[in-house]
MIDRENGU-795838 format. One line per field, with one value per atom (N, C-alpha, C, CB): residue number from 1; x, y, z; atom name; residue in one letter. Coordinates in pm, whole numbers, padded with zeros to 5 digits. Each point is the difference from the previous one (the first is absolute). Glycine has a CB too. Layout:
residues N
nr	c(NUM ...)
east	c(X ...)
north	c(Y ...)
up	c(Z ...)
atom	c(CA ...)
rest	c(a ...)
end
This chain:
residues 212
nr	c(1 1 1 1 2 2 2 2 3 3 3 3 4 4 4 4 5 5 5 5 6 6 6 6 7 7 7 7 8 8 8 8 9 9 9 9 10 10 10 10 11 11 11 11 12 12 12 12 13 13 13 13 14 14 14 14 15 15 15 15 16 16 16 16 17 17 17 17 18 18 18 18 19 19 19 19 20 20 20 20 21 21 21 21 22 22 22 22 23 23 23 23 24 24 24 24 25 25 25 25 26 26 26 26 27 27 27 27 28 28 28 28 29 29 29 29 30 30 30 30 31 31 31 31 32 32 32 32 33 33 33 33 34 34 34 34 35 35 35 35 36 36 36 36 37 37 37 37 38 38 38 38 39 39 39 39 40 40 40 40 41 41 41 41 42 42 42 42 43 43 43 43 44 44 44 44 45 45 45 45 46 46 46 46 47 47 47 47 48 48 48 48 49 49 49 49 50 50 50 50 51 51 51 51 52 52 52 52 53 53 53 53 54 54 54 54 55 55 55 55 56 56 56 56 57 57 57 57 58 58 58 58 59 59 59 59 60 60 60 60 61 61 61 61 62 62 62 62 63 63 63 63 64 64 64 64 65 65 65 65 66 66 66 66 67 67 67 67 68 68 68 68 69 69 69 69 70 70 70 70 71 71 71 71 72 72 72 72 73 73 73 73 74 74 74 74 75 75 75 75 76 76 76 76 77 77 77 77 78 78 78 78 79 79 79 79 80 80 80 80 81 81 81 81 82 82 82 82 83 83 83 83 84 84 84 84 85 85 85 85 86 86 86 86 87 87 87 87 88 88 88 88 89 89 89 89 90 90 90 90 91 91 91 91 92 92 92 92 93 93 93 93 94 94 94 94 95 95 95 95 96 96 96 96 97 97 97 97 98 98 98 98 99 99 99 99 100 100 100 100 101 101 101 101 102 102 102 102 103 103 103 103 104 104 104 104 105 105 105 105 106 106 106 106 107 107 107 107 108 108 108 108 109 109 109 109 110 110 110 110 111 111 111 111 112 112 112 112 113 113 113 113 114 114 114 114 115 115 115 115 116 116 116 116 117 117 117 117 118 118 118 118 119 119 119 119 120 120 120 120 121 121 121 121 122 122 122 122 123 123 123 123 124 124 124 124 125 125 125 125 126 126 126 126 127 127 127 127 128 128 128 128 129 129 129 129 130 130 130 130 131 131 131 131 132 132 132 132 133 133 133 133 134 134 134 134 135 135 135 135 136 136 136 136 137 137 137 137 138 138 138 138 139 139 139 139 140 140 140 140 141 141 141 141 142 142 142 142 143 143 143 143 144 144 144 144 145 145 145 145 146 146 146 146 147 147 147 147 148 148 148 148 149 149 149 149 150 150 150 150 151 151 151 151 152 152 152 152 153 153 153 153 154 154 154 154 155 155 155 155 156 156 156 156 157 157 157 157 158 158 158 158 159 159 159 159 160 160 160 160 161 161 161 161 162 162 162 162 163 163 163 163 164 164 164 164 165 165 165 165 166 166 166 166 167 167 167 167 168 168 168 168 169 169 169 169 170 170 170 170 171 171 171 171 172 172 172 172 173 173 173 173 174 174 174 174 175 175 175 175 176 176 176 176 177 177 177 177 178 178 178 178 179 179 179 179 180 180 180 180 181 181 181 181 182 182 182 182 183 183 183 183 184 184 184 184 185 185 185 185 186 186 186 186 187 187 187 187 188 188 188 188 189 189 189 189 190 190 190 190 191 191 191 191 192 192 192 192 193 193 193 193 194 194 194 194 195 195 195 195 196 196 196 196 197 197 197 197 198 198 198 198 199 199 199 199 200 200 200 200 201 201 201 201 202 202 202 202 203 203 203 203 204 204 204 204 205 205 205 205 206 206 206 206 207 207 207 207 208 208 208 208 209 209 209 209 210 210 210 210 211 211 211 211 212 212 212 212)
east	c(09374 -00134 -00085 00064 -00177 -00074 -00115 00059 -00133 -00032 -00141 00288 -00331 -00151 -00084 00006 -00108 -00082 -00082 00000 -00034 -00010 -00145 00309 -00408 -00090 -00091 -00135 00176 -00045 -00084 00198 -00278 -00041 -00019 -00149 00194 00096 -00166 00285 -00218 -00081 00124 -00251 00114 00049 00047 -00132 00182 -00013 -00119 00233 -00305 -00175 -00066 00017 00024 -00108 -00033 -00092 00146 -00051 00062 00021 -00075 00027 00030 -00149 00281 00047 00080 00022 -00060 00075 00152 -00309 00419 00158 00017 00188 -00077 00044 00165 -00225 00283 00172 00059 00016 00105 00097 00031 00117 -00151 00054 00142 -00282 00368 00111 00032 00048 -00020 00057 00182 -00311 00348 00130 -00038 00108 -00040 -00039 00120 -00268 00278 00166 -00022 00065 -00009 -00098 00189 -00377 00288 00167 00019 00010 00017 -00052 -00020 00204 -00294 -00061 00100 -00205 00342 00075 00067 00055 -00073 00039 -00135 00211 -00352 -00084 -00007 -00113 00080 -00088 -00149 00208 -00308 -00071 -00091 00060 -00238 -00031 -00052 -00127 00076 -00020 00066 -00153 00339 00120 00011 00102 -00191 00095 -00054 00025 -00126 -00031 00014 -00115 00255 00038 00171 -00215 00230 00141 00034 00025 00046 00075 00025 00128 -00259 00061 00074 -00135 00196 00043 -00085 00211 -00179 -00085 00052 -00009 -00117 00020 00010 -00188 00196 00081 00084 -00100 00171 00139 00040 -00031 00028 00044 00106 -00032 -00065 00035 -00115 00154 -00024 -00153 -00030 00072 -00179 -00021 -00121 00145 -00201 -00180 -00078 00038 -00169 -00139 -00068 -00059 00108 -00069 -00131 00140 -00226 -00150 -00062 00034 -00031 -00112 -00005 -00011 00193 00056 -00107 00300 -00307 -00056 -00160 00231 -00232 -00184 -00084 00066 00032 -00067 00038 00113 00008 00029 -00126 00249 -00342 -00063 -00146 00170 -00161 -00168 -00008 -00066 00170 -00052 -00056 00135 -00114 -00037 00040 -00175 00295 00085 -00022 00148 -00077 00022 00193 -00281 00310 00182 00027 00065 00042 00079 00130 -00090 00178 00091 00090 -00061 00189 00024 00087 -00190 00284 00078 00125 -00186 00281 00065 -00005 00102 -00257 -00020 -00101 00110 -00143 -00171 -00011 -00019 -00130 -00051 -00141 00177 -00299 -00134 -00045 -00031 -00066 -00028 -00185 00199 -00168 -00150 -00121 00126 -00239 -00079 -00015 -00051 00115 -00041 -00131 00137 -00254 -00128 00021 -00169 00235 00026 -00095 00186 -00288 -00103 -00166 00201 -00160 -00092 00017 -00034 00151 -00004 -00141 00311 -00367 00048 -00034 00030 -00100 -00014 00085 -00164 00292 00139 -00015 00218 -00170 00032 00097 -00053 00193 00079 00135 -00104 00195 00054 00008 -00043 00064 -00042 00058 -00222 00362 00099 00071 -00033 00120 00159 00096 -00011 00081 00094 00099 -00051 00171 00058 00105 -00182 00294 00055 -00020 00224 -00202 00052 00094 00103 -00244 00087 00202 -00278 00268 00128 00169 -00205 00125 00099 00021 -00113 00042 00004 00178 -00381 00416 00110 -00037 00117 -00264 -00021 -00148 00286 -00359 -00129 -00050 -00004 00061 -00064 -00019 00128 -00018 -00012 -00085 00208 -00320 -00054 -00096 00070 -00064 -00193 00058 -00159 00269 -00020 -00055 00171 -00089 -00086 -00114 00141 -00211 -00179 -00027 -00050 00033 -00065 00013 00120 00045 00006 -00153 00403 -00372 -00086 -00169 00204 -00239 -00120 -00010 00035 00088 -00051 -00052 00166 -00097 -00070 -00151 00179 -00178 -00110 -00130 00194 -00163 -00063 -00085 00085 00053 -00005 -00222 00339 -00359 -00135 -00105 00085 -00038 -00090 -00047 00086 00022 -00002 -00034 00106 -00145 -00036 00153 -00208 00264 00184 00035 00065 -00079 00007 00116 -00191 00327 00063 00166 -00255 00070 00022 00014 -00098 00071 -00059 00198 -00393 00397 00132 00114 -00070 00137 00051 00108 -00057 00134 -00004 00189 -00214 00299 00010 -00031 00106 -00241 -00083 -00093 00002 -00041 -00045 00093 -00182 00317 00106 00072 00012 -00037 00034 -00117 00149 -00287 -00097 -00003 -00137 00137 00074 00084 -00034 00085 00184 -00087 00297 -00301 -00039 -00078 00008 -00114 -00134 00040 -00171 00323 00010 00099 -00092 00130 00067 -00021 -00049 -00103 -00081 -00063 -00039 -00006 -00091 00081 -00165 00354 00104 -00051 00219 -00148 00014 -00130 00131 -00200 -00152 00010 -00167 00177 -00089 00177 -00318 00421 00095 00149 -00294 00227 00124 00127 -00134 00311 00095 00065 00035 00016 00029 00097 00022 -00096 00050 00119 -00290 00388 00131 -00019 00144 -00299 00027 00027 -00113 00160 -00020 00071 -00032 00098 00099 -00054 00199 -00386 -00081 -00052 -00097 00110 -00033 00084 -00136 00243 00046 -00001 00109 -00204 00062 -00129 00090 -00222 -00058 00005 -00097 00253 -00005 00022 00011 00044 00008 -00126 00149 -00234 -00132 -00083 -00039 00079 -00103 00083 -00052 00132 00117 -00063 00234 -00213 -00046 -00094 00060 -00222 -00104 -00008 -00065 00118 -00033 00131 -00187 00288 00005 -00089 00187 -00236 -00129 -00147 00104 -00117 -00100 00026 -00109 00123 00011 -00100 00041 -00198 -00115 00024 -00134 00201 -00008 00028 00081 00007 00029 -00112 00229 -00294 -00137 -00101 00060 -00126 -00086 00043 -00108 00218 00055 -00056 00243 -00168 -00017 -00219 00295 -00293 -00176 -00073 00085 -00013 -00106 00077 -00045 00194 00063 -00057 00193 -00304 -00043 -00098 00030 -00159 -00125 00019 -00126 00251 00056 00027 00111 -00088 00016 -00057 00067 -00194 -00105 -00143 00105 -00096 -00083 00085 -00123 00243 00003 00009 00059 00003 -00048 -00150 00132 -00209 -00131 -00055 -00062 00150 -00070 00045 -00017 00059 00060 -00088 00198 -00216 -00022 -00112 00175 -00246 -00090 -00011 00008 -00078 -00001 00101 -00261 00250 00077 00118 -00132 00179 00121 00125 -00174 00127 00030 00064 -00136 00270 00084 -00097 00324 -00316 -00041 00104 -00203)
north	c(01963 -00075 00011 00059 -00090 00045 -00110 00237 -00164 -00090 00135 -00138 -00007 00054 -00063 -00011 00077 -00085 -00131 00210 -00312 -00094 -00066 -00025 00035 -00075 -00201 00398 -00415 -00136 -00059 -00020 -00090 -00003 -00191 00299 -00287 -00085 -00102 00176 -00279 -00047 -00076 -00044 00093 -00037 -00153 00203 -00188 -00186 00025 -00101 00146 00013 00024 00101 -00101 -00001 00120 -00176 00302 00124 00022 00082 00039 00035 00149 -00185 00219 00179 00018 00030 00113 00032 00085 00109 -00204 00123 00032 -00134 00269 00046 00002 00113 -00194 00025 00074 -00200 00232 00053 -00071 00086 -00091 -00085 00080 -00106 00062 00035 -00031 00004 00039 -00061 00069 -00114 00102 -00009 00032 -00171 00294 -00030 00072 -00025 -00025 00006 00156 -00391 00499 00081 00082 00103 -00062 00045 00134 -00181 00190 00235 -00029 00210 -00132 -00017 00000 00108 -00065 -00020 -00105 00223 -00333 -00085 -00135 00144 -00070 -00078 -00023 00071 -00094 -00005 -00038 -00043 00142 -00052 00123 -00242 00197 00196 -00021 00110 -00124 00084 00030 -00037 -00027 00046 00155 -00224 00212 00206 00058 00051 -00065 00141 00052 -00033 -00075 00080 00017 -00093 00072 00047 00165 -00284 00314 00109 -00042 00078 -00031 00030 00123 -00150 00084 00100 00122 -00179 00253 00109 -00022 00209 -00175 -00077 00152 -00279 00359 00156 00004 00108 -00100 00046 -00110 00137 -00262 -00126 00052 -00131 00171 00035 -00021 00196 -00280 -00050 00119 -00206 00160 00089 -00017 00150 -00174 -00026 00082 -00074 00029 00078 00016 -00155 00274 00069 -00005 00112 -00063 -00056 00004 -00110 -00062 -00056 00020 -00121 00220 00028 00160 -00160 00259 00104 -00001 00075 -00153 -00057 -00030 -00123 00004 -00038 00143 -00325 00373 00166 00027 00141 -00095 00116 -00085 00187 -00302 -00023 -00060 -00034 00022 00037 00131 -00153 00219 00147 00014 00032 -00053 00039 00132 -00164 00242 00146 00021 00108 -00135 00030 00102 -00154 00181 00135 00036 -00039 00088 -00005 00153 -00242 00163 00075 -00031 00102 -00035 -00030 -00101 00085 -00155 -00055 -00213 00317 -00300 -00130 -00051 00030 -00161 -00084 -00010 -00158 00211 -00050 00000 00087 -00157 00026 00030 -00135 00243 00074 -00071 00356 -00405 -00087 00083 -00146 00139 00050 00090 -00178 00274 00062 -00041 00174 -00221 -00071 -00108 00135 -00238 -00152 -00024 -00096 00062 -00083 00090 -00105 00182 00055 -00017 00130 -00186 00037 -00094 00063 -00024 00070 00162 -00234 00282 00092 00071 -00107 00102 00044 00144 -00233 00287 00134 00072 -00037 -00034 00028 -00078 00250 -00289 -00113 -00071 00012 -00167 -00059 00077 -00073 00073 00023 -00026 00065 -00099 -00035 00139 -00374 00331 00100 -00041 00132 -00086 -00100 00087 -00138 00182 00117 -00105 00165 00009 00045 -00183 00409 -00478 -00102 00017 00040 00105 00024 00015 00086 -00128 00037 -00215 00352 -00366 -00205 -00033 -00102 00034 -00066 -00082 00007 -00018 -00053 -00066 -00078 00087 00044 -00119 00136 -00237 -00148 00030 -00185 00310 -00005 00105 -00102 00225 00018 -00085 00214 -00286 -00051 -00125 00003 -00063 -00082 00047 -00080 00262 00074 00014 00139 -00113 00056 -00124 00175 -00289 -00192 00011 -00188 00218 -00043 00133 -00057 00196 00028 -00005 -00028 00029 -00093 -00094 -00007 -00114 -00126 00034 -00125 00313 00091 -00004 00136 -00101 00114 -00139 00183 -00330 -00073 -00072 00087 -00044 -00055 -00006 00208 -00071 00022 -00064 00189 -00234 -00009 -00138 00199 -00318 -00111 -00049 00023 00072 -00084 -00010 -00132 00172 00030 00042 00008 -00041 00147 00012 -00006 00117 00028 -00047 00115 -00061 00000 -00101 00153 -00234 -00121 -00091 00035 00019 -00089 -00015 00063 00060 00098 00058 -00079 00158 00061 -00074 00260 -00361 -00040 -00099 00107 -00175 -00082 00047 -00028 00166 00122 00050 00080 -00145 00057 -00087 00145 -00285 -00118 -00021 -00112 00094 00002 00122 -00139 00195 00130 00007 00087 -00209 00023 -00098 00049 -00225 -00142 00090 -00238 00355 -00019 00037 00049 00110 00035 -00051 00175 -00270 -00126 -00055 -00053 00004 -00086 00085 -00186 00313 00098 00031 00093 -00083 00033 -00145 00149 -00212 -00144 -00048 -00043 00075 -00020 00091 -00092 00247 00110 00019 00193 -00287 00032 00110 00038 00031 00077 -00007 00013 00000 -00067 00071 -00078 -00060 00017 00187 -00357 00390 00191 -00069 00241 -00343 -00013 00154 -00173 00143 00066 -00088 00179 -00295 -00078 00085 -00212 00335 -00001 00089 -00072 00116 00093 -00098 00200 -00356 -00095 -00062 -00042 00139 -00086 00013 -00029 00173 00057 -00157 00396 -00485 -00047 -00117 00153 -00208 -00132 -00052 -00005 00075 -00033 -00076 00203 -00091 -00044 -00118 00264 -00261 -00120 -00135 00140 -00126 -00139 -00003 00017 00049 -00012 -00065 00169 -00130 -00028 -00136 00240 -00279 -00142 -00067 00061 00007 -00128 -00057 00058 00043 -00060 -00014 00237 -00220 -00030 -00057 00165 -00282 -00106 00073 -00231 00257 00098 00127 -00074 00083 00116 00072 -00031 00034 -00032 -00083 00024 -00077 -00063 00098 -00203 00228 00085 00131 -00139 00209 00129 -00060 00094 -00208 -00029 00037 -00228 00133 -00018 00146 -00210 00298 00097 00117 -00050 00056 00060 -00045 00020 -00196 -00082 00088 -00237 00303 00047 00156 -00213 00248 00161 -00021 00102 -00178 -00023 00020 -00105 -00023 -00051 00096 -00246 00369 00077 00108 -00106 00173 00067 -00024 00078 -00166 -00113 00047 -00200 00182 00010 00148 -00223 00315 00133 00038 00077 -00207 -00024 -00033 -00055 -00122 -00135 -00063 -00012 -00062 -00031 -00150 00108 -00143 -00114 -00104 00002 00003 -00184 00043 -00103 00182 00062 00016 00138 -00132 00053 -00123 00182 -00182 -00187 00001 -00013 -00093 -00041 -00052 -00013)
up	c(08940 00225 -00010 00190 -00245 00095 00054 -00106 00217 00140 -00040 00239 -00179 -00023 00145 -00318 00435 00077 -00041 00084 -00010 -00078 00111 -00138 00075 00156 -00094 00167 -00030 -00007 00116 -00132 00071 00139 00040 -00029 00189 00058 00018 00143 -00072 00109 00118 -00191 00290 00115 00068 -00004 00101 00069 00042 00106 -00042 00043 -00114 00220 -00342 -00116 -00046 00082 -00019 00036 -00196 00373 -00423 -00133 00009 -00107 00060 00030 -00111 00265 -00258 -00190 00121 -00303 00224 00041 -00164 00258 -00164 -00100 -00020 00018 -00108 -00017 -00105 00088 -00012 -00161 -00146 00182 -00295 -00111 -00086 -00025 00043 -00064 -00116 00169 -00309 -00059 -00109 00046 -00091 -00097 -00124 00113 -00197 -00144 -00006 -00078 -00054 -00076 -00150 00036 00042 -00131 -00070 00169 -00323 -00074 -00009 -00152 00113 -00087 -00137 00125 -00146 -00100 -00165 00186 -00106 -00191 -00007 -00059 00192 -00007 -00047 00166 -00268 00027 -00161 00254 -00337 -00129 -00023 -00054 -00001 -00051 -00012 00068 -00115 -00010 00167 -00327 00443 00066 00107 -00091 00047 00050 -00012 -00058 -00106 -00062 00077 -00252 00237 00111 00133 -00120 00157 00104 -00039 00196 -00295 -00024 -00075 -00025 00075 -00111 -00151 00202 -00333 -00087 -00042 -00015 -00144 -00030 -00130 00103 -00022 -00101 -00167 00224 -00281 -00157 -00099 00040 00006 -00038 00018 00025 00085 00094 -00047 00225 -00137 00022 00136 -00289 00317 00190 00089 -00048 00145 00153 00025 00163 -00119 00110 00036 -00058 00236 00056 -00040 00190 -00134 -00099 00167 -00332 00343 00110 00049 -00067 -00072 -00021 00073 -00099 00130 00117 00093 -00062 00135 00111 00003 -00011 -00056 00005 -00027 -00052 -00048 00046 00148 -00205 00208 00231 00077 00060 -00111 00123 -00020 -00026 -00105 -00001 00029 -00175 00120 -00006 00115 -00238 00422 00108 00026 00049 -00064 00027 00112 -00120 00193 00090 00012 -00037 00156 -00053 -00012 00152 -00225 00001 -00013 -00083 00151 00034 -00074 00221 -00364 00029 00023 -00103 00221 00020 00152 -00181 00257 00056 -00028 00098 -00013 -00032 00054 -00020 00087 00039 -00029 00138 -00163 -00014 00127 -00208 00251 00127 -00039 00173 -00056 -00030 00124 -00191 00160 00188 -00016 00039 00072 00047 00003 00154 -00126 00029 00153 -00182 00218 00111 00042 -00059 00055 00084 -00025 -00003 00012 -00088 00014 00017 00121 00053 -00050 00240 -00358 -00057 -00122 00151 -00201 -00128 -00119 00079 -00151 -00069 -00035 -00045 00168 00083 00110 -00072 -00025 00120 -00057 00036 00057 -00037 -00123 00230 -00138 -00134 00016 -00041 -00067 -00019 -00105 00167 -00156 -00098 -00189 00234 -00230 -00093 -00047 00045 -00203 00082 -00100 00053 00023 -00074 -00053 00118 -00230 -00091 -00012 -00124 00103 -00078 -00169 00237 -00285 -00199 -00019 -00004 -00061 -00108 -00007 -00181 00091 -00014 00111 -00166 00301 00107 00022 00154 -00248 00033 -00086 -00060 00116 -00078 -00103 00181 -00119 -00170 00012 -00078 -00033 -00020 00089 -00251 00254 00021 00152 -00193 00258 00133 00056 00000 -00107 00104 -00048 00096 -00128 00003 00142 -00375 00327 00163 00110 -00044 00019 00176 -00001 00060 -00194 -00032 00040 -00218 00171 00026 00156 -00235 00248 00190 00070 00033 -00025 -00027 00051 -00126 -00023 -00023 00139 -00289 00239 00120 00125 -00076 00165 00100 00021 -00058 -00040 -00098 00034 -00283 00227 00062 00037 -00012 00135 00178 00013 00153 -00122 00028 -00078 00074 -00220 -00080 -00025 -00078 00123 00055 00112 -00120 00229 00088 00110 -00195 00151 00109 00073 -00090 00213 00106 00026 00120 -00179 00032 00155 -00177 00248 00151 00069 -00007 -00021 00044 -00042 -00081 -00039 -00082 00048 -00168 00194 00009 -00135 00259 -00244 -00098 -00104 00171 -00077 -00110 -00043 00017 -00048 -00005 -00193 00360 -00279 -00140 -00039 00060 -00105 -00070 -00081 00163 -00053 -00085 -00090 00174 -00143 -00123 -00084 00130 -00134 -00115 -00078 00116 -00053 -00088 -00066 00145 -00121 -00070 -00065 00146 -00173 -00080 -00125 00172 -00094 -00139 -00063 00042 -00041 -00006 -00167 00290 -00209 -00108 -00070 00119 -00095 -00118 -00057 00083 -00108 -00072 -00118 00220 -00159 -00033 -00104 00254 -00246 -00113 -00060 00108 -00077 -00140 -00032 00094 -00056 -00156 00098 -00272 00360 00069 00015 00077 -00128 00047 00158 -00282 00332 00143 00017 00032 00045 00010 00119 -00025 00075 00037 00090 -00232 00364 00086 00115 -00105 00161 00046 00145 -00220 00234 00115 00050 -00064 -00004 00135 00097 -00146 00101 00127 00105 -00148 00156 00085 00151 -00188 00179 00136 00056 00006 -00116 00080 -00002 00007 -00071 00061 00084 -00114 00201 00140 00062 00013 -00043 00108 -00071 00101 -00245 -00099 00082 -00320 00272 00080 00089 -00038 00128 00161 00042 00016 -00133 00006 -00078 00043 -00116 -00053 00016 -00174 00314 00080 00098 -00038 00075 00210 -00093 00302 -00433 -00045 -00152 00172 -00207 -00089 -00131 00209 -00153 -00101 -00075 00157 -00060 -00029 -00207 00324 -00378 -00112 -00081 00095 -00063 -00031 -00003 00102 00006 -00007 -00026 00123 -00141 -00112 -00114 00089 -00154 -00124 -00043 00038 -00033 00084 00010 00189 -00209 00058 -00165 00404 -00415 -00159 -00081 00032 -00011 -00123 -00070 00107 00059 -00029 00002 00101 -00059 -00099 -00116 00156 -00183 -00163 -00067 00016 00016 -00091 -00011 00067 00043 00037 -00074 00225 -00223 -00115 -00140 00155 -00221 -00096 -00068 00162 -00042 -00087 -00035 00114 -00090 -00034 -00127 00227 -00329 -00166 -00024 -00034 00105 -00048 -00003 00057 -00115 -00007 00198 -00386 00380 00158 -00011 00039 -00205 -00082 00025 -00231 00192 -00059 00120 -00185 00386 00087 -00024 00128 -00079 00069 00115 -00032 00205 00096 00046 -00055)
atom	c(N CA C CB N CA C CB N CA C CB N CA C CB N CA C CB N CA C CB N CA C CB N CA C CB N CA C CB N CA C CB N CA C CB N CA C CB N CA C CB N CA C CB N CA C CB N CA C CB N CA C CB N CA C CB N CA C CB N CA C CB N CA C CB N CA C CB N CA C CB N CA C CB N CA C CB N CA C CB N CA C CB N CA C CB N CA C CB N CA C CB N CA C CB N CA C CB N CA C CB N CA C CB N CA C CB N CA C CB N CA C CB N CA C CB N CA C CB N CA C CB N CA C CB N CA C CB N CA C CB N CA C CB N CA C CB N CA C CB N CA C CB N CA C CB N CA C CB N CA C CB N CA C CB N CA C CB N CA C CB N CA C CB N CA C CB N CA C CB N CA C CB N CA C CB N CA C CB N CA C CB N CA C CB N CA C CB N CA C CB N CA C CB N CA C CB N CA C CB N CA C CB N CA C CB N CA C CB N CA C CB N CA C CB N CA C CB N CA C CB N CA C CB N CA C CB N CA C CB N CA C CB N CA C CB N CA C CB N CA C CB N CA C CB N CA C CB N CA C CB N CA C CB N CA C CB N CA C CB N CA C CB N CA C CB N CA C CB N CA C CB N CA C CB N CA C CB N CA C CB N CA C CB N CA C CB N CA C CB N CA C CB N CA C CB N CA C CB N CA C CB N CA C CB N CA C CB N CA C CB N CA C CB N CA C CB N CA C CB N CA C CB N CA C CB N CA C CB N CA C CB N CA C CB N CA C CB N CA C CB N CA C CB N CA C CB N CA C CB N CA C CB N CA C CB N CA C CB N CA C CB N CA C CB N CA C CB N CA C CB N CA C CB N CA C CB N CA C CB N CA C CB N CA C CB N CA C CB N CA C CB N CA C CB N CA C CB N CA C CB N CA C CB N CA C CB N CA C CB N CA C CB N CA C CB N CA C CB N CA C CB N CA C CB N CA C CB N CA C CB N CA C CB N CA C CB N CA C CB N CA C CB N CA C CB N CA C CB N CA C CB N CA C CB N CA C CB N CA C CB N CA C CB N CA C CB N CA C CB N CA C CB N CA C CB N CA C CB N CA C CB N CA C CB N CA C CB N CA C CB N CA C CB N CA C CB N CA C CB N CA C CB N CA C CB N CA C CB N CA C CB N CA C CB N CA C CB N CA C CB N CA C CB N CA C CB N CA C CB N CA C CB N CA C CB N CA C CB N CA C CB N CA C CB N CA C CB N CA C CB N CA C CB N CA C CB N CA C CB N CA C CB N CA C CB N CA C CB N CA C CB N CA C CB N CA C CB N CA C CB N CA C CB N CA C CB N CA C CB N CA C CB N CA C CB N CA C CB N CA C CB N CA C CB N CA C CB N CA C CB N CA C CB N CA C CB N CA C CB N CA C CB N CA C CB N CA C CB N CA C CB N CA C CB N CA C CB)
rest	c(x x x x x x x x x x x x x x x x x x x x x x x x x x x x x x x x x x x x x x x x x x x x x x x x x x x x x x x x x x x x x x x x x x x x x x x x x x x x x x x x x x x x x x x x x x x x x x x x x x x x x x x x x x x x x x x x x x x x x x x x x x x x x x x x x x x x x x x x x x x x x x x x x x x x x x x x x x x x x x x x x x x x x x x x x x x x x x x x x x x x x x x x x x x x x x x x x x x x x x x x x x x x x x x x x x x x x x x x x x x x x x x x x x x x x x x x x x x x x x x x x x x x x x x x x x x x x x x x x x x x x x x x x x x x x x x x x x x x x x x x x x x x x x x x x x x x x x x x x x x x x x x x x x x x x x x x x x x x x x x x x x x x x x x x x x x x x x x x x x x x x x x x x x x x x x x x x x x x x x x x x x x x x x x x x x x x x x x x x x x x x x x x x x x x x x x x x x x x x x x x x x x x x x x x x x x x x x x x x x x x x x x x x x x x x x x x x x x x x x x x x x x x x x x x x x x x x x x x x x x x x x x x x x x x x x x x x x x x x x x x x x x x x x x x x x x x x x x x x x x x x x x x x x x x x x x x x x x x x x x x x x x x x x x x x x x x x x x x x x x x x x x x x x x x x x x x x x x x x x x x x x x x x x x x x x x x x x x x x x x x x x x x x x x x x x x x x x x x x x x x x x x x x x x x x x x x x x x x x x x x x x x x x x x x x x x x x x x x x x x x x x x x x x x x x x x x x x x x x x x x x x x x x x x x x x x x x x x x x x x x x x x x x x x x x x x x x x x x x x x x x x x x x x x x x x x x x x x x x x x x x x x x x x x x x x x x x x x x x x x x x x x x x x x x x x x x x x x x x x x x x x x x x x x x x x x x x x x x x x x x x x x x x x x x x x x x x x x x x x x x x x x x x x x x x x x x x x x x x x x x x x x x x x x x x x x x x x x x x x x x x x x x x x x x)
end
């Protein structure tokens, strides 16, 4: 489902012209990469290793992106989180904070789960860098944006799903309530997640390679 705001010039009965905005929504049918044939689809498919014939994802693009951001990532503990700048309004001249903590990779049930966690926290790390103020949007919205961005990045970089959905149960009720009260909630979250994804991908890709 694709959504965006479109501007249109409308002529009123008195002849006055004014620009109005209205939402346009389109639906597309999508397929798993394994269901598609062709050279373009192959870059998204898991390929056999010609040496061992074992199937395994390539995590190098994910590692390159994480390193290229130069975000301060500390490995330790048993949970992942992002510490925002202490002096939020003074960023980037803040006194402390602005770092990510992620448990060591071996503590995750799968390698994919590690990268999902890292991408999620990089989503939070990107908030202030993309001009998005979490204080105005609310905590549940921030979590939804970070989770959608992590999913976008995982799909783009070929990171398999880490099966960490149980971590989101605590947020489901608040997300559903917000979407019920505000139909545009999920669209606003997706739009910001796309902005975050493009921002993070720009560290390792040329502008024309980054999806819009």
